[in-house]
PDB file with SEQRES, HELIX, SHEET and CRYST1 records, atoms N, CA, C and O in Angstrom:
SEQRES   1 A   72  MET PRO GLY LEU GLY HIS PHE TYR LEU GLY GLN ASN LEU          
SEQRES   2 A   72  LYS GLY VAL ALA TYR LEU VAL GLY VAL GLY GLY LEU GLN          
SEQRES   3 A   72  PHE PHE GLY PHE ASP LEU ASP LEU SER VAL LEU GLY ALA          
SEQRES   4 A   72  ALA ILE GLY ILE PRO MET GLU LEU GLY GLY ALA GLY LEU          
SEQRES   5 A   72  TRP MET PHE SER ILE LEU ASP ALA TYR HIS THR ALA LYS          
SEQRES   6 A   72  ARG MET ASN GLU GLY THR PHE                                  
HELIX    1 AA1 LEU A    4  TYR A    8  1                                   5    
HELIX    2 AA2 ASN A   12  LEU A   32  1                                  21    
HELIX    3 AA3 ALA A   39  GLU A   69  1                                  31    
CRYST1    1.000    1.000    1.000  90.00  90.00  90.00 P 1           1          
ATOM      1  N   MET A   1       0.838  -1.181   0.018  1.00  0.00           N  
ATOM      2  CA  MET A   1       0.032   0.032  -0.087  1.00  0.00           C  
ATOM      3  C   MET A   1       0.940   1.216  -0.011  1.00  0.00           C  
ATOM      4  O   MET A   1       1.784   1.318   0.880  1.00  0.00           O  
ATOM      5  N   PRO A   2       0.764   2.116  -0.954  1.00  0.00           N  
ATOM      6  CA  PRO A   2       1.597   3.300  -1.061  1.00  0.00           C  
ATOM      7  C   PRO A   2       1.434   4.265   0.218  1.00  0.00           C  
ATOM      8  O   PRO A   2       0.324   4.629   0.606  1.00  0.00           O  
ATOM      9  N   GLY A   3       2.554   4.618   0.793  1.00  0.00           N  
ATOM     10  CA  GLY A   3       2.589   5.526   1.905  1.00  0.00           C  
ATOM     11  C   GLY A   3       2.574   4.841   3.288  1.00  0.00           C  
ATOM     12  O   GLY A   3       2.667   5.488   4.332  1.00  0.00           O  
ATOM     13  N   LEU A   4       2.453   3.492   3.242  1.00  0.00           N  
ATOM     14  CA  LEU A   4       2.436   2.777   4.566  1.00  0.00           C  
ATOM     15  C   LEU A   4       3.657   2.904   5.362  1.00  0.00           C  
ATOM     16  O   LEU A   4       3.596   2.970   6.590  1.00  0.00           O  
ATOM     17  N   GLY A   5       4.833   2.943   4.681  1.00  0.00           N  
ATOM     18  CA  GLY A   5       6.149   3.075   5.332  1.00  0.00           C  
ATOM     19  C   GLY A   5       6.225   4.494   6.036  1.00  0.00           C  
ATOM     20  O   GLY A   5       6.809   4.640   7.110  1.00  0.00           O  
ATOM     21  N   HIS A   6       5.644   5.455   5.411  1.00  0.00           N  
ATOM     22  CA  HIS A   6       5.673   6.796   5.948  1.00  0.00           C  
ATOM     23  C   HIS A   6       4.715   6.880   7.150  1.00  0.00           C  
ATOM     24  O   HIS A   6       5.011   7.605   8.100  1.00  0.00           O  
ATOM     25  N   PHE A   7       3.586   6.168   7.139  1.00  0.00           N  
ATOM     26  CA  PHE A   7       2.706   6.194   8.204  1.00  0.00           C  
ATOM     27  C   PHE A   7       3.425   5.537   9.482  1.00  0.00           C  
ATOM     28  O   PHE A   7       3.329   6.003  10.617  1.00  0.00           O  
ATOM     29  N   TYR A   8       4.128   4.438   9.155  1.00  0.00           N  
ATOM     30  CA  TYR A   8       4.881   3.756  10.214  1.00  0.00           C  
ATOM     31  C   TYR A   8       5.885   4.632  10.857  1.00  0.00           C  
ATOM     32  O   TYR A   8       6.088   4.585  12.070  1.00  0.00           O  
ATOM     33  N   LEU A   9       6.533   5.453  10.036  1.00  0.00           N  
ATOM     34  CA  LEU A   9       7.550   6.404  10.528  1.00  0.00           C  
ATOM     35  C   LEU A   9       7.068   7.625  11.152  1.00  0.00           C  
ATOM     36  O   LEU A   9       7.844   8.466  11.605  1.00  0.00           O  
ATOM     37  N   GLY A  10       5.700   7.751  11.188  1.00  0.00           N  
ATOM     38  CA  GLY A  10       5.098   8.900  11.800  1.00  0.00           C  
ATOM     39  C   GLY A  10       4.986  10.135  10.894  1.00  0.00           C  
ATOM     40  O   GLY A  10       4.682  11.228  11.371  1.00  0.00           O  
ATOM     41  N   GLN A  11       5.221   9.966   9.637  1.00  0.00           N  
ATOM     42  CA  GLN A  11       5.101  11.056   8.688  1.00  0.00           C  
ATOM     43  C   GLN A  11       3.791  10.911   7.948  1.00  0.00           C  
ATOM     44  O   GLN A  11       3.741  10.519   6.783  1.00  0.00           O  
ATOM     45  N   ASN A  12       2.759  11.234   8.646  1.00  0.00           N  
ATOM     46  CA  ASN A  12       1.344  11.030   8.121  1.00  0.00           C  
ATOM     47  C   ASN A  12       1.073  11.833   6.901  1.00  0.00           C  
ATOM     48  O   ASN A  12       0.428  11.331   5.981  1.00  0.00           O  
ATOM     49  N   LEU A  13       1.548  13.108   6.831  1.00  0.00           N  
ATOM     50  CA  LEU A  13       1.262  13.884   5.715  1.00  0.00           C  
ATOM     51  C   LEU A  13       1.852  13.371   4.444  1.00  0.00           C  
ATOM     52  O   LEU A  13       1.179  13.394   3.414  1.00  0.00           O  
ATOM     53  N   LYS A  14       3.090  12.903   4.461  1.00  0.00           N  
ATOM     54  CA  LYS A  14       3.832  12.259   3.390  1.00  0.00           C  
ATOM     55  C   LYS A  14       3.041  10.981   2.994  1.00  0.00           C  
ATOM     56  O   LYS A  14       2.859  10.708   1.807  1.00  0.00           O  
ATOM     57  N   GLY A  15       2.619  10.276   3.908  1.00  0.00           N  
ATOM     58  CA  GLY A  15       1.919   8.962   3.642  1.00  0.00           C  
ATOM     59  C   GLY A  15       0.646   9.229   2.915  1.00  0.00           C  
ATOM     60  O   GLY A  15       0.357   8.533   1.941  1.00  0.00           O  
ATOM     61  N   VAL A  16      -0.173  10.236   3.342  1.00  0.00           N  
ATOM     62  CA  VAL A  16      -1.402  10.638   2.666  1.00  0.00           C  
ATOM     63  C   VAL A  16      -1.108  11.054   1.275  1.00  0.00           C  
ATOM     64  O   VAL A  16      -1.798  10.658   0.335  1.00  0.00           O  
ATOM     65  N   ALA A  17       0.000  11.921   1.115  1.00  0.00           N  
ATOM     66  CA  ALA A  17       0.314  12.448  -0.173  1.00  0.00           C  
ATOM     67  C   ALA A  17       0.678  11.316  -1.171  1.00  0.00           C  
ATOM     68  O   ALA A  17       0.224  11.344  -2.315  1.00  0.00           O  
ATOM     69  N   TYR A  18       1.459  10.363  -0.762  1.00  0.00           N  
ATOM     70  CA  TYR A  18       1.852   9.225  -1.597  1.00  0.00           C  
ATOM     71  C   TYR A  18       0.623   8.358  -1.912  1.00  0.00           C  
ATOM     72  O   TYR A  18       0.469   7.898  -3.043  1.00  0.00           O  
ATOM     73  N   LEU A  19      -0.225   8.139  -0.948  1.00  0.00           N  
ATOM     74  CA  LEU A  19      -1.417   7.244  -1.113  1.00  0.00           C  
ATOM     75  C   LEU A  19      -2.349   7.909  -2.126  1.00  0.00           C  
ATOM     76  O   LEU A  19      -2.805   7.250  -3.060  1.00  0.00           O  
ATOM     77  N   VAL A  20      -2.648   9.239  -1.956  1.00  0.00           N  
ATOM     78  CA  VAL A  20      -3.577   9.871  -2.874  1.00  0.00           C  
ATOM     79  C   VAL A  20      -2.908  10.064  -4.298  1.00  0.00           C  
ATOM     80  O   VAL A  20      -3.577   9.954  -5.325  1.00  0.00           O  
ATOM     81  N   GLY A  21      -1.604  10.346  -4.309  1.00  0.00           N  
ATOM     82  CA  GLY A  21      -0.919  10.562  -5.559  1.00  0.00           C  
ATOM     83  C   GLY A  21      -0.905   9.266  -6.423  1.00  0.00           C  
ATOM     84  O   GLY A  21      -1.321   9.274  -7.582  1.00  0.00           O  
ATOM     85  N   VAL A  22      -0.413   8.158  -5.819  1.00  0.00           N  
ATOM     86  CA  VAL A  22      -0.310   6.859  -6.585  1.00  0.00           C  
ATOM     87  C   VAL A  22      -1.734   6.431  -6.885  1.00  0.00           C  
ATOM     88  O   VAL A  22      -2.025   6.026  -8.011  1.00  0.00           O  
ATOM     89  N   GLY A  23      -2.655   6.511  -5.882  1.00  0.00           N  
ATOM     90  CA  GLY A  23      -3.996   6.012  -6.143  1.00  0.00           C  
ATOM     91  C   GLY A  23      -4.698   6.792  -7.209  1.00  0.00           C  
ATOM     92  O   GLY A  23      -5.388   6.211  -8.047  1.00  0.00           O  
ATOM     93  N   GLY A  24      -4.545   8.070  -7.204  1.00  0.00           N  
ATOM     94  CA  GLY A  24      -5.173   8.904  -8.248  1.00  0.00           C  
ATOM     95  C   GLY A  24      -4.667   8.645  -9.627  1.00  0.00           C  
ATOM     96  O   GLY A  24      -5.424   8.485 -10.585  1.00  0.00           O  
ATOM     97  N   LEU A  25      -3.276   8.606  -9.707  1.00  0.00           N  
ATOM     98  CA  LEU A  25      -2.726   8.256 -11.059  1.00  0.00           C  
ATOM     99  C   LEU A  25      -3.098   6.925 -11.588  1.00  0.00           C  
ATOM    100  O   LEU A  25      -3.337   6.811 -12.791  1.00  0.00           O  
ATOM    101  N   GLN A  26      -3.170   5.858 -10.748  1.00  0.00           N  
ATOM    102  CA  GLN A  26      -3.530   4.610 -11.187  1.00  0.00           C  
ATOM    103  C   GLN A  26      -5.075   4.581 -11.561  1.00  0.00           C  
ATOM    104  O   GLN A  26      -5.467   4.026 -12.588  1.00  0.00           O  
ATOM    105  N   PHE A  27      -5.877   5.176 -10.716  1.00  0.00           N  
ATOM    106  CA  PHE A  27      -7.299   5.121 -10.970  1.00  0.00           C  
ATOM    107  C   PHE A  27      -7.673   5.786 -12.235  1.00  0.00           C  
ATOM    108  O   PHE A  27      -8.361   5.218 -13.084  1.00  0.00           O  
ATOM    109  N   PHE A  28      -7.215   7.007 -12.362  1.00  0.00           N  
ATOM    110  CA  PHE A  28      -7.531   7.798 -13.590  1.00  0.00           C  
ATOM    111  C   PHE A  28      -6.893   7.272 -14.842  1.00  0.00           C  
ATOM    112  O   PHE A  28      -7.449   7.390 -15.934  1.00  0.00           O  
ATOM    113  N   GLY A  29      -5.652   6.654 -14.678  1.00  0.00           N  
ATOM    114  CA  GLY A  29      -4.961   6.032 -15.787  1.00  0.00           C  
ATOM    115  C   GLY A  29      -5.746   4.840 -16.298  1.00  0.00           C  
ATOM    116  O   GLY A  29      -5.922   4.686 -17.507  1.00  0.00           O  
ATOM    117  N   PHE A  30      -6.214   4.006 -15.408  1.00  0.00           N  
ATOM    118  CA  PHE A  30      -7.033   2.856 -15.830  1.00  0.00           C  
ATOM    119  C   PHE A  30      -8.323   3.244 -16.436  1.00  0.00           C  
ATOM    120  O   PHE A  30      -8.815   2.566 -17.338  1.00  0.00           O  
ATOM    121  N   ASP A  31      -8.906   4.342 -15.962  1.00  0.00           N  
ATOM    122  CA  ASP A  31     -10.198   4.863 -16.461  1.00  0.00           C  
ATOM    123  C   ASP A  31      -9.946   5.381 -17.878  1.00  0.00           C  
ATOM    124  O   ASP A  31     -10.807   5.181 -18.735  1.00  0.00           O  
ATOM    125  N   LEU A  32      -8.884   5.997 -18.159  1.00  0.00           N  
ATOM    126  CA  LEU A  32      -8.609   6.518 -19.533  1.00  0.00           C  
ATOM    127  C   LEU A  32      -8.265   5.500 -20.486  1.00  0.00           C  
ATOM    128  O   LEU A  32      -8.478   5.700 -21.682  1.00  0.00           O  
ATOM    129  N   ASP A  33      -7.713   4.342 -20.042  1.00  0.00           N  
ATOM    130  CA  ASP A  33      -7.396   3.252 -20.925  1.00  0.00           C  
ATOM    131  C   ASP A  33      -8.591   2.646 -21.644  1.00  0.00           C  
ATOM    132  O   ASP A  33      -8.413   1.896 -22.603  1.00  0.00           O  
ATOM    133  N   LEU A  34      -9.752   2.941 -21.219  1.00  0.00           N  
ATOM    134  CA  LEU A  34     -10.927   2.349 -21.861  1.00  0.00           C  
ATOM    135  C   LEU A  34     -11.172   2.874 -23.189  1.00  0.00           C  
ATOM    136  O   LEU A  34     -11.928   2.221 -23.908  1.00  0.00           O  
ATOM    137  N   SER A  35     -10.650   3.965 -23.645  1.00  0.00           N  
ATOM    138  CA  SER A  35     -10.798   4.451 -25.008  1.00  0.00           C  
ATOM    139  C   SER A  35      -9.375   4.467 -25.677  1.00  0.00           C  
ATOM    140  O   SER A  35      -8.315   4.488 -25.052  1.00  0.00           O  
ATOM    141  N   VAL A  36      -9.504   4.455 -26.936  1.00  0.00           N  
ATOM    142  CA  VAL A  36      -8.198   4.387 -27.730  1.00  0.00           C  
ATOM    143  C   VAL A  36      -7.452   5.695 -27.617  1.00  0.00           C  
ATOM    144  O   VAL A  36      -6.231   5.653 -27.470  1.00  0.00           O  
ATOM    145  N   LEU A  37      -8.086   6.861 -27.673  1.00  0.00           N  
ATOM    146  CA  LEU A  37      -7.405   8.138 -27.522  1.00  0.00           C  
ATOM    147  C   LEU A  37      -6.914   8.300 -26.042  1.00  0.00           C  
ATOM    148  O   LEU A  37      -5.835   8.834 -25.783  1.00  0.00           O  
ATOM    149  N   GLY A  38      -7.729   7.830 -25.125  1.00  0.00           N  
ATOM    150  CA  GLY A  38      -7.323   7.963 -23.751  1.00  0.00           C  
ATOM    151  C   GLY A  38      -6.106   7.143 -23.314  1.00  0.00           C  
ATOM    152  O   GLY A  38      -5.409   7.452 -22.348  1.00  0.00           O  
ATOM    153  N   ALA A  39      -5.911   6.124 -24.059  1.00  0.00           N  
ATOM    154  CA  ALA A  39      -4.748   5.262 -23.764  1.00  0.00           C  
ATOM    155  C   ALA A  39      -3.472   6.018 -23.942  1.00  0.00           C  
ATOM    156  O   ALA A  39      -2.483   5.693 -23.284  1.00  0.00           O  
ATOM    157  N   ALA A  40      -3.436   7.028 -24.810  1.00  0.00           N  
ATOM    158  CA  ALA A  40      -2.219   7.842 -25.000  1.00  0.00           C  
ATOM    159  C   ALA A  40      -1.866   8.668 -23.689  1.00  0.00           C  
ATOM    160  O   ALA A  40      -0.724   9.054 -23.439  1.00  0.00           O  
ATOM    161  N   ILE A  41      -2.933   8.890 -22.907  1.00  0.00           N  
ATOM    162  CA  ILE A  41      -2.680   9.617 -21.629  1.00  0.00           C  
ATOM    163  C   ILE A  41      -2.721   8.630 -20.504  1.00  0.00           C  
ATOM    164  O   ILE A  41      -1.952   8.796 -19.557  1.00  0.00           O  
ATOM    165  N   GLY A  42      -3.558   7.605 -20.524  1.00  0.00           N  
ATOM    166  CA  GLY A  42      -3.784   6.724 -19.351  1.00  0.00           C  
ATOM    167  C   GLY A  42      -2.501   5.885 -19.147  1.00  0.00           C  
ATOM    168  O   GLY A  42      -2.061   5.720 -18.009  1.00  0.00           O  
ATOM    169  N   ILE A  43      -1.925   5.379 -20.173  1.00  0.00           N  
ATOM    170  CA  ILE A  43      -0.716   4.498 -19.945  1.00  0.00           C  
ATOM    171  C   ILE A  43       0.455   5.261 -19.282  1.00  0.00           C  
ATOM    172  O   ILE A  43       1.077   4.739 -18.357  1.00  0.00           O  
ATOM    173  N   PRO A  44       0.765   6.518 -19.757  1.00  0.00           N  
ATOM    174  CA  PRO A  44       1.880   7.237 -19.001  1.00  0.00           C  
ATOM    175  C   PRO A  44       1.423   7.559 -17.567  1.00  0.00           C  
ATOM    176  O   PRO A  44       2.263   7.657 -16.672  1.00  0.00           O  
ATOM    177  N   MET A  45       0.052   7.734 -17.320  1.00  0.00           N  
ATOM    178  CA  MET A  45      -0.338   8.064 -15.934  1.00  0.00           C  
ATOM    179  C   MET A  45      -0.086   6.837 -15.073  1.00  0.00           C  
ATOM    180  O   MET A  45       0.338   6.941 -13.921  1.00  0.00           O  
ATOM    181  N   GLU A  46      -0.361   5.652 -15.666  1.00  0.00           N  
ATOM    182  CA  GLU A  46      -0.229   4.427 -14.916  1.00  0.00           C  
ATOM    183  C   GLU A  46       1.259   4.229 -14.637  1.00  0.00           C  
ATOM    184  O   GLU A  46       1.599   3.863 -13.512  1.00  0.00           O  
ATOM    185  N   LEU A  47       2.125   4.437 -15.547  1.00  0.00           N  
ATOM    186  CA  LEU A  47       3.531   4.299 -15.435  1.00  0.00           C  
ATOM    187  C   LEU A  47       4.084   5.349 -14.407  1.00  0.00           C  
ATOM    188  O   LEU A  47       5.030   5.087 -13.664  1.00  0.00           O  
ATOM    189  N   GLY A  48       3.459   6.500 -14.415  1.00  0.00           N  
ATOM    190  CA  GLY A  48       3.856   7.584 -13.456  1.00  0.00           C  
ATOM    191  C   GLY A  48       3.497   7.162 -12.033  1.00  0.00           C  
ATOM    192  O   GLY A  48       4.233   7.387 -11.072  1.00  0.00           O  
ATOM    193  N   GLY A  49       2.295   6.524 -11.956  1.00  0.00           N  
ATOM    194  CA  GLY A  49       1.899   6.027 -10.567  1.00  0.00           C  
ATOM    195  C   GLY A  49       2.882   4.945 -10.079  1.00  0.00           C  
ATOM    196  O   GLY A  49       3.224   4.891  -8.898  1.00  0.00           O  
ATOM    197  N   ALA A  50       3.326   4.087 -11.010  1.00  0.00           N  
ATOM    198  CA  ALA A  50       4.183   2.988 -10.631  1.00  0.00           C  
ATOM    199  C   ALA A  50       5.548   3.618 -10.206  1.00  0.00           C  
ATOM    200  O   ALA A  50       6.164   3.224  -9.215  1.00  0.00           O  
ATOM    201  N   GLY A  51       5.960   4.580 -10.989  1.00  0.00           N  
ATOM    202  CA  GLY A  51       7.275   5.262 -10.633  1.00  0.00           C  
ATOM    203  C   GLY A  51       7.191   6.026  -9.368  1.00  0.00           C  
ATOM    204  O   GLY A  51       8.167   6.041  -8.618  1.00  0.00           O  
ATOM    205  N   LEU A  52       6.062   6.685  -9.056  1.00  0.00           N  
ATOM    206  CA  LEU A  52       5.854   7.301  -7.777  1.00  0.00           C  
ATOM    207  C   LEU A  52       5.855   6.374  -6.596  1.00  0.00           C  
ATOM    208  O   LEU A  52       6.345   6.691  -5.513  1.00  0.00           O  
ATOM    209  N   TRP A  53       5.276   5.192  -6.850  1.00  0.00           N  
ATOM    210  CA  TRP A  53       5.223   4.204  -5.793  1.00  0.00           C  
ATOM    211  C   TRP A  53       6.614   3.767  -5.550  1.00  0.00           C  
ATOM    212  O   TRP A  53       6.990   3.680  -4.381  1.00  0.00           O  
ATOM    213  N   MET A  54       7.427   3.479  -6.525  1.00  0.00           N  
ATOM    214  CA  MET A  54       8.832   3.069  -6.334  1.00  0.00           C  
ATOM    215  C   MET A  54       9.653   4.166  -5.570  1.00  0.00           C  
ATOM    216  O   MET A  54      10.489   3.872  -4.716  1.00  0.00           O  
ATOM    217  N   PHE A  55       9.372   5.368  -5.916  1.00  0.00           N  
ATOM    218  CA  PHE A  55      10.059   6.521  -5.266  1.00  0.00           C  
ATOM    219  C   PHE A  55       9.699   6.624  -3.781  1.00  0.00           C  
ATOM    220  O   PHE A  55      10.527   6.925  -2.922  1.00  0.00           O  
ATOM    221  N   SER A  56       8.396   6.352  -3.530  1.00  0.00           N  
ATOM    222  CA  SER A  56       7.942   6.401  -2.069  1.00  0.00           C  
ATOM    223  C   SER A  56       8.592   5.300  -1.246  1.00  0.00           C  
ATOM    224  O   SER A  56       8.872   5.473  -0.060  1.00  0.00           O  
ATOM    225  N   ILE A  57       8.822   4.195  -1.880  1.00  0.00           N  
ATOM    226  CA  ILE A  57       9.534   3.070  -1.144  1.00  0.00           C  
ATOM    227  C   ILE A  57      10.956   3.562  -0.806  1.00  0.00           C  
ATOM    228  O   ILE A  57      11.401   3.458   0.337  1.00  0.00           O  
ATOM    229  N   LEU A  58      11.629   4.076  -1.776  1.00  0.00           N  
ATOM    230  CA  LEU A  58      13.016   4.485  -1.592  1.00  0.00           C  
ATOM    231  C   LEU A  58      13.060   5.730  -0.562  1.00  0.00           C  
ATOM    232  O   LEU A  58      13.949   5.858   0.280  1.00  0.00           O  
ATOM    233  N   ASP A  59      12.069   6.561  -0.724  1.00  0.00           N  
ATOM    234  CA  ASP A  59      11.954   7.650   0.259  1.00  0.00           C  
ATOM    235  C   ASP A  59      11.811   7.267   1.723  1.00  0.00           C  
ATOM    236  O   ASP A  59      12.451   7.784   2.638  1.00  0.00           O  
ATOM    237  N   ALA A  60      10.891   6.293   1.850  1.00  0.00           N  
ATOM    238  CA  ALA A  60      10.680   5.750   3.270  1.00  0.00           C  
ATOM    239  C   ALA A  60      11.915   5.045   3.755  1.00  0.00           C  
ATOM    240  O   ALA A  60      12.231   5.183   4.937  1.00  0.00           O  
ATOM    241  N   TYR A  61      12.620   4.329   2.980  1.00  0.00           N  
ATOM    242  CA  TYR A  61      13.861   3.604   3.361  1.00  0.00           C  
ATOM    243  C   TYR A  61      14.926   4.703   3.836  1.00  0.00           C  
ATOM    244  O   TYR A  61      15.481   4.619   4.932  1.00  0.00           O  
ATOM    245  N   HIS A  62      15.157   5.690   2.970  1.00  0.00           N  
ATOM    246  CA  HIS A  62      16.172   6.700   3.307  1.00  0.00           C  
ATOM    247  C   HIS A  62      15.741   7.555   4.490  1.00  0.00           C  
ATOM    248  O   HIS A  62      16.603   7.980   5.260  1.00  0.00           O  
ATOM    249  N   THR A  63      14.461   7.828   4.674  1.00  0.00           N  
ATOM    250  CA  THR A  63      13.972   8.536   5.838  1.00  0.00           C  
ATOM    251  C   THR A  63      14.155   7.766   7.057  1.00  0.00           C  
ATOM    252  O   THR A  63      14.485   8.352   8.089  1.00  0.00           O  
ATOM    253  N   ALA A  64      13.959   6.417   7.036  1.00  0.00           N  
ATOM    254  CA  ALA A  64      14.110   5.578   8.245  1.00  0.00           C  
ATOM    255  C   ALA A  64      15.554   5.511   8.564  1.00  0.00           C  
ATOM    256  O   ALA A  64      15.929   5.545   9.736  1.00  0.00           O  
ATOM    257  N   LYS A  65      16.443   5.411   7.496  1.00  0.00           N  
ATOM    258  CA  LYS A  65      17.882   5.291   7.749  1.00  0.00           C  
ATOM    259  C   LYS A  65      18.395   6.589   8.404  1.00  0.00           C  
ATOM    260  O   LYS A  65      19.205   6.505   9.327  1.00  0.00           O  
ATOM    261  N   ARG A  66      17.948   7.808   7.957  1.00  0.00           N  
ATOM    262  CA  ARG A  66      18.363   9.107   8.547  1.00  0.00           C  
ATOM    263  C   ARG A  66      17.836   9.152  10.005  1.00  0.00           C  
ATOM    264  O   ARG A  66      18.530   9.644  10.895  1.00  0.00           O  
ATOM    265  N   MET A  67      16.615   8.640  10.246  1.00  0.00           N  
ATOM    266  CA  MET A  67      16.081   8.686  11.606  1.00  0.00           C  
ATOM    267  C   MET A  67      16.840   7.842  12.582  1.00  0.00           C  
ATOM    268  O   MET A  67      17.014   8.213  13.743  1.00  0.00           O  
ATOM    269  N   ASN A  68      17.321   6.635  12.085  1.00  0.00           N  
ATOM    270  CA  ASN A  68      18.140   5.779  12.911  1.00  0.00           C  
ATOM    271  C   ASN A  68      19.479   6.302  13.160  1.00  0.00           C  
ATOM    272  O   ASN A  68      20.041   6.055  14.227  1.00  0.00           O  
ATOM    273  N   GLU A  69      20.060   7.046  12.198  1.00  0.00           N  
ATOM    274  CA  GLU A  69      21.375   7.657  12.366  1.00  0.00           C  
ATOM    275  C   GLU A  69      21.293   8.920  13.245  1.00  0.00           C  
ATOM    276  O   GLU A  69      22.318   9.368  13.758  1.00  0.00           O  
ATOM    277  N   GLY A  70      20.126   9.487  13.424  1.00  0.00           N  
ATOM    278  CA  GLY A  70      19.971  10.675  14.216  1.00  0.00           C  
ATOM    279  C   GLY A  70      20.291  11.954  13.433  1.00  0.00           C  
ATOM    280  O   GLY A  70      20.508  13.011  14.026  1.00  0.00           O  
ATOM    281  N   THR A  71      20.316  11.856  12.162  1.00  0.00           N  
ATOM    282  CA  THR A  71      20.585  13.073  11.276  1.00  0.00           C  
ATOM    283  C   THR A  71      19.367  13.599  10.673  1.00  0.00           C  
ATOM    284  O   THR A  71      19.430  14.324   9.681  1.00  0.00           O  
ATOM    285  N   PHE A  72      18.201  13.256  11.245  1.00  0.00           N  
ATOM    286  CA  PHE A  72      16.969  13.654  10.627  1.00  0.00           C  
ATOM    287  C   PHE A  72      16.563  15.035  11.087  1.00  0.00           C  
ATOM    288  O   PHE A  72      15.528  15.548  10.661  1.00  0.00           O  
TER     289      PHE A  72                                                      
END                                                                             
């Protein structure tokens, strides 16, 4: 689930932002895929949602690492 790592770290605003961002891109991307012209916009939105999800995983990892080192 996007943003779950940020919720665990106590960064609720970041968690909500990633959850809404990834969810919105995926939802509207799938919805636009239903038409031929919409696929030109929907597929990049879906890929953007997947990329944002991967970025959120890396961001949660690096944030946790900084918190453990005390440099946060």
